[in-house]
C-alpha angles and dihedrals in degrees: 000000000000129000123211124203119187124199140163101073126134149117118312135166119249109276090033132116139237135178121213124201131198114195119193133200125227135054098265101069091126091063094058127094106217136204144177124227132179135203123198120197110285094007137100121260106265135198116257107170143340138201132196121238093262094043088236094117128046137175130193127194115246091248092065102025109129093019107055126052124196119205139155139206109210092190088061097038088235138127124198139205114199107200117194130171091024118200128202087251091063088071109122148103108282121213133189122213136192135196124183109234139153092209122095092237140135112224114212104174127081094228090060093069127078101182129056139180122229093253135246124233119241116190121184115192124207 
């Protein structure tokens, strides 16, 4: 069992930046593929970015590519999402997710993940 705790959300003006963190419990963080999802009011939860267990492979959705960067520090059991040039349409609750795997893969679907954090609110004002 692994527990995920997000932090770093808040209120920011359009064009600003935030860095989200997802800290995990346990000693096997480096064996988990990780991802960030977000859910805006009235919308389905959507994939934002994913990273392989080693951190050697990353993938960002088209809506955030060039503005957001996913990364991880396995020594600190923590994953990050650096968000720059934020837009009002980025407003959502952001969730981190984890799935144990030995494959060097990036998981993009909600159903691929067994473990989820509680979410952190990001609000971008215009």
